[in-house]
Every structure is written in C-alpha cells, then in structure tokens.
N, C-alpha and C positions, 0 to 999 in steps of 0.2 A: 426197420432200417429204411430210410427214404430212398426212393429210386431217383436216378439222375433226371428222368423226365419230370418228376414232381418238383425237383429243385429248380429246373429251368422254368417250369410253369409259374412257380412262386416269384421268380425273378422277373418274368414278363409282367406279372401283376404289379410288382413294386415299381418297375420302370414305367408303367403306364400312369402312375400317380404324378401329378404336377408338383407336389411338395417334396422336399428333400426328406429321405428316410434312411436312417442307419441304425444298426443294432450293435451292442457291445456285450462281451462276456463279463464275468465277475472280476476280471483283471483289467477292465476298461479298454480292451483291444477290440477294434472294429471287426465285426463278423459279416455284416452285409452293408451295402452302400449303393443306393439306386442312382439312376441317370440324372434325376433332378438335383440330387446332392452333388453329383459331379459338376453339373452346370453352375450351381450357385457358388460352390467352394472353389471350383477350378482345379480339382484334384481327380485323377482317374481312379476308377474303382480298384484296379490292380495295385495302385500305389497306396490306397487307403486301407485295404484289408490287412489286418494283422497289426496295424499301428495303433498306439494309444489315441483315443479320440481327441484329446487336447492338442496333439501335434498336428492333426489334420484340420480341425475346425478353428483353432486358435480364437475361441470366443471370449468376449469381455468378461464372462462369468467363470471361465474354466478354473482359474486359480483361487477364487474367493468364494464363489457361490454356485458351484456346478449344479444344474437342475437335475441331471440324471443321478448324481450322487445323493441329492436330497430325496429323490423318489425312492431309491433303493434303501436309504436309511430309514425313511418314515413310512414307506408303503403308500404315500399320497402322490398322485400324479400332479405334474405341473402343467397348466393349461395357458397357452397364448402369452408367454412371457417375452416381452420385447428385449432383444440383446443385439450385439454386433458380432460378426465373425470377420476374420481377416482372410481374404481369398489368396490364391497362389501368387497373384501379382502385387500383394501387399495392400490392396484396397479394402476399406471397411465396408462391409455389406450389412445393412440392417435386416434382421430376420425376427420372426416370432416363433418360439419353440414350444412344443408340448412333449411331455415324457410319460412313460409308463414302464412297469416292471414286465420283463419277458419271462414267462414261466413254461415249464415242460408239461407233459401230459399228466403228471402227478401233482401239478400245482406248485412245484418247487421253483424258486427264483434261480434262473440261469444267466441273467443279464438284464439289460435294459434296452428300450427302443425309444428313439427320439425322432419326431417329425419337425420340420422347420420350413417356413414360408418366406420367400424373398420379398421384402418390403421396400425395395429400392424405388419402384414407381410411386408407391404410397408416400414415401419420404420426400421424393421430389415434388409431388403435388402439395404436400404439407408446407414445404419451403416456399413454393410459389404463392400459396394462400397467405402465408405469414408475411412475405414480402409485400403483398398487396395491402396489408393492414399495418405497414410500418412506414413512417415518414421521418427522416432525419433523426433516427434512433428513438422516436416516440412510437409506442405501440398502442393500437386501438382500432376497433371496428364500429364502435358506438357512433350514433349520429352526432353527439357532441364533439367527439374527437375528429370525426370526418370534417365537421365544420371548421375546426382548428386547422386541419391539414390543408383545407381549401384556401384559407386566407393567409397562411404563413408566407407563401412566396410573394404575395402582393404587399404584405407588411414589410418584408425584407427589402423590397425594391426601394422603399422610401427611406428617409432619414429621420422620420418623426419619432418622438418619444413614445414609448409603449409602457402600459401598465398591465401586468399579469396578476390576476387575482385568483386565489384558490386556497383551500385549506393546506395545512402543513403536510408535506409528503405527496402532493399531487403532481409534482414535476415542473414547478415554475422555472427553475434554473435550466432544465432540459429544453424548455420552450425558448427561453432567452438565447441559449446556445444555438438552437436551430435557426432563429431569426438572424443571428450573427453569421452563422456558416453559410446562409443563403444570400447574404447581402454582399455589396461591393466592398465591404470592410473585412471580408472573411480572412484575408491574408494578414491583417493586423491583429493586435492582441484582443482577447476577450478577458476582461478583468472583473472579478466578482468580489463583493464585500457584503457581509451581513451587518446591516446598520443596527439591528437590535441587540447585537452581542457586545457592543462597545460603548463605554461612557463618552460623553460629549467631547472632552478634551482629547481623548485618544482617537475618536472617530474623525475629528477635525484634522488632526495631523495625518491620519491614514488617507483621508480623501484628498487633501490639498498639499500635503508635504510640508517641509519647513527648510529654512535656510540655516546655515551654520551661525551659531550665536543667538538664535531666536529665543532660547531658554537655556538654563543650566544643563549641561550635558550634551547639548546639540553641537557637536564638534565638526560636523560636516553636513552638507546638503543632503536631504533625503526626499526623493520624488514621491508624490502621493499617487493615489489610484487614478486620478484624472490625468496625470502626466504619463503614468505607465500605460494607460489605455489609448494614448494618442493615435488617432487614425482608426481606432477600433471601436469596441463597445464596452461601456461600463454598466455593470449589472448591480443595482442597489437593491439587495434583498431585504425584506421586512422594513420598508420605508415608513410604514405606519407607526413604528416604534421610536422614531427619532424625536428629540425634544423640540419644543417651540423655537428655541434659539437656533438649533441646527437647521430647522425648517427655513428660517430666514436666510441663512447662508446658502442653502441649496436653491432657494427661489432666486436669489441674486445671480447665481451661476447660470441657471437655466434662462434667465431673462437676458443677461449680457453675453453669455457664452464665453465668459472669462472667469478666472479664479486667481486668488492670491495665496501663495504659500505663506505659512507663518513666518514672520520676520522679513518678508520681501517688501520692496518699495514699489515694484511694478507688477501689474497683473499679467497673467499668461492666458493665451487663447485656449479654450477647451474644445479641441477637435475630437469629440467623441459622440457616438450614438448612445443615448441613455435609455436603458430599460429598467423600470422599477417593478418591484413585486411586493405583495402584501398578503398575509393570511387573514387580514381584517377587512371589514367593510369601510373603505376610506370615505365614501359618501356619508355613511352613518357617523364617522368620526368628525366630519365637517359639521354636520348638524349638531353634534354634541360639543363642538368648539375645541376639540383636542387636535384637530388637523387643519392647517390653514387652507382656506378656500382657494386662494390664488395659486398656492403650490399644487393643490389637487388638480386644478384645470391645466396646469403646466405639464403634469405627468400623465394626465388622463386624456391625451390626444387620441391614442388608439388603445382599446382595452381588449384583453383576451381573458375570458373566464374559463377556469379549469374546474370541472365538476368533481366532487368526491367520488371515490371508487365505488361506494355503495349505490351511486346513481348511474354507474356504467358497468354493471355486473357482467354484461356480455363480453367485456374486455378481459375479465379475470382469466379464463382459459388461455387466451393468447399471451397474457403477461406471465402466467405460470410457465408456459413452454419457453418463453423468451428468457426468463431467469434461469431455468434449468439448462438451456443451451449455452448461456453465457458462463455459468459455473463449470459446465463440462469443458468449455474452451480454456478457461482460466486455470483449472486444476487438472486437466488432462484425464478426465474420467468419462464414463459412458453411461451415466444414468439415463434410463429410457423415458422418465417422466413421472407422473403421479397416478395412483389408482383412481378409479371412478369414485370411490368413497371419499378420498381426499379432495378430489375436484368438487364434489358436492358440498363438502364441509366448507371449503373456501368460498364457494358461491353463497353459502348461507351467512357467512361472517360479515360484519358491517365495516371492518377495517377503519377504526378511528385514526390510525396512522397512515391510511391510504396506501399508495404504491410503495412508499418507502417501507411500510410495515410488511406488506406482502413480500417484498424482496428479502427482508430479514427473516421472515418465516420460512421461505424456500431455502435460504442459506443454512438456517438451523437444521432443517430436515435433511439437506444435502450432506451435511457433516455426519449425521447419525445414520444415514442410509448406506450400507456397504455396496450394494449393486442392485440392478433391476429397477423396480418402481418404488417411489416414495410412498410409504404406507402411513396410516393414522398414527401408529406408534412412534413415528419419526417426527411428528409435529410437536410444537411447544405444548406444555401441559394445558394451557388455557384454551387451546384449539381442539383438544381431544374429546371434549364433551360437546354434543350438539347444542346449538342455541335454543333458548326457550321463548324467543320473541313470537307471540301469537300472530303478529302481523306478517311474519316472514314466510314466503312460500317455499323456503329452502330448509324446513325444519328437519327433514329426514334424509337419509342416504337415498339418492335418486339414481335411476338409470339415465343414460344420455338423452333418451326421448323425454323422460320426465323433467330433466334439467331444462330442455328446450321449452317445454310447456310452462315450467315455473318462471323462466325468463320472460316469456310472453305475458303471463299473468301479472308479473311484477311491473312490466312496462305499462300495461293497461291500468294497473292500480295507480301508478305514479301520474298517468295522464288523465285520470278521472274517467276512464272508460272510453276515451276518444281514440278510435281505431286508427284514424289517419295519423294522429300525432304519435301513437305507439309504434306504428309501422316506420315512421320517420326516425324515431329513436333507435329502433332495432336495425335500421339500415336495410329494410326490405320493402317491396311494393305492398300497397294496401291489399291488392288482390291475393298476393302470396300469403299475407297474414290471415285473410279471410279463409283461404283453403286450409291453413294450418289449424285455425280455430275449429273448423268443421271436422277435420280429420282427427283432432285430439279430443273432440267432445267438450271443448271449453264453451260455456254459455256465451251468447252474444252480449257484449258489454252494454251497460247503460251509460249513454254518453252524457257527460256533464256539460260540455261545451262543443262548439264547432270551430275548428281551425284548419 
C-alpha cells in the first residue's frame, strides 16, 4: 500500500513536468491531473478527478478517434498526434498528444496515461509564416511566385491590358482577380468568361450582348460581358482558343474601345480593364499563323508567367496546409494536416493538373480521413504508389531534413548547377545555401552558366 508521502512525491514530480499529464482508469475516469494540464485546459485538478476524460478535455478526437481508446484496444502507443481541445472558456487550443497503457506491478492494464503539449505559440508562428507567403489569396514562397507578388500592385495601378500565361490549373484566374481587387476598379464587377468553351455564335452574343429582334427568339435586350463588366474588369480565359473571325472582333474592340451588341445600330463604349489568359504559347501560335499578330500585341502589353507546380515544389507544403485549413473552415472540421509520408509523396508527384489537381487530391483525402492526420491510405489510388521517375529526387519517403535536401538538389538540377540562381529560386541567400550544402553533405555543384 502506498504511503501518503509517496503519493505527494509522485504528484510533485508530475507537477514539475511542463507538458500536461493525466491518467484514466478502465472506465475512462480521470485519476491524476497535473498542473500543466490544469493550465492548458483551464480546469482545476479537483474538478477533473473522477470525471470522464472526454468531459474535461473536449478534444476533437474524443467522439470519433480517441487516442487513449485506440491504445488500450491495440496495445500500441500513439505518439505526437496533433489535435485540438476546448478549454474552460470555450477556446480551441492546439495540442500534440501521446498515449500509453498504465499497468500495475503484475503487468495488468489498469488504465491509460496521456501527455499533451500546448502548441498555441507554434500555431501562431505557423500562421505568421503562412501569412508572409500569401498575397491576395495566392500562396507561394518560391522565387517565381515572389516575383509575381512583387509586380502585382504595380500592374494593378495601371489600366493596361494584361496577359496571364500558364498551364491549366496554375491559378490564372486567381491572379486576374488579385489584379482587379488591388486596382481602382475593385468596387466594380469582375466578369470572367472561358472563350474556349463556347462556339463563335454563342461567344459573340455572350461577349457583346444583343438587342431585341436581332434574331429569332431574341425577345428582349440581353447585355453581354463587356456591358456587365462596365467600370470593372473583364477576364477572357483561354483566349488562344478563339477562332480567327472572333479574333478580328476582339481586335476591333481593343483598338476602338467600343463594341456593338448584335442587332444594334450604335456602338457602346467599353469601359473595362481587360485581362486575357492562355494555357498555350501565344507567341508560338503567332509564328504558326493560328493567332493574329496584331491581336497578340494588343493583349501582350503586360505579361505574367505562372510556372507549373513541378517547378515550384517548395510551395507544395504551403499549399497543402492552405487547402487543409480552407476545408476545415468550410466543413467545420479539425484535421491537423498530413503525415510526413504524404508530404513526401506530394513533393515527389509532378502534378500535370497543377494547383487545381493538388486541391482535388487534398479534398479527396479530406473526405476519407475521419480525424487527425491525412495518411497515404486516404490519397487517390494513383498517388499511393511512389513514382518511378529516375530523375526525381523525391522517389522515397523522406524525413523533413531529407525533403529540404531534395528540394535544394532539385533546384540546383533545374538551374544547371548555378548556386546563385538556385538560391534565388529557393528564396534564400547564396551564403545560406552554401551553409546548407556543406551541412547536408551535398557535393558542390558544377556550374553550367553564371547569372
């Protein structure tokens, strides 16, 4: 039988630990509760002892995926699982929990023990870092995206026509909306139309509108997108897909800043800021004769190039966290993120669908993941097997340090061994890159060129 002094001594030890610690019996009632647990949860020890742990901690996993219950059922400890608890004042507190079985002197299970660490400061720091790599809802820390962030305010100040080029799914409309929202036209409409999705006759009426009686069935006037965007911004997506005849119509509008609705006898002033986008090389189409040169130079006043996601892999972790946080807000859930294995797999994948595909992958996994962290089994089937590209430095499941080394090697490979260009792409000083190369034992690159 334990002496009172022994019990006090054990409590002193527990209270000296900076992490929250509590134990439960086999009926899930709290038997011990240390001072750190009191501080994090906001419940006094006297109030916690004897109560079911779910009533005291009110964690995000209590009802669906209790870590202690899993440990007692399987015999396997849970280590560093990120979750949330709700404190006595109703605030969500991010914590990291670990669990183990509590056994008596004969090795029989008599309950469970859980330790948890307050991650509030870590979470606040993460949010600060995330905010520093976000601009007008666009997420990125790569050199290419920081260059975009740098010029967007200057572009928005002007009224010049902008051409946004990039593969499908790279966020061209998001950039167009950012330019609009930063401009003096922000209080006016932003109107978008996908030019490649409509045949000529329908596209013409959608862009310019029509008057009553212009054709059979036209019983009343219908304003087109140019009219609807009056004073604001008109976004012409996939302009490279329009026919030569429609190119002539668009050229005339851009030259004269006026348009004619179908069936109208007078032209109307086009008071819009035009932003065009294409997933094709318009300059190449001009050389091939499929896109008018004069229209190209009308829309190519200012150009923004968006790189594919495979060329900005350092943005993938930020984008993953962004999508998880967004889905948590939309669906009222508390998923903590993804495992290191999933993060490494996403870094390895080439994303032919770019950011749109990454968002769909995370949403797929989000639906299948009940709580905690998104694991490999929650990913779509095509992502569960690691890639076999011999050129990829992300072939295997990597630790965080290995992922950093792989990102550095990938940047050096893309820049032909040019350390200065690789550092610029990674968003770090060349001296920092040199220290990392030395610390990680990465061989000095063979420079292809000097920039």
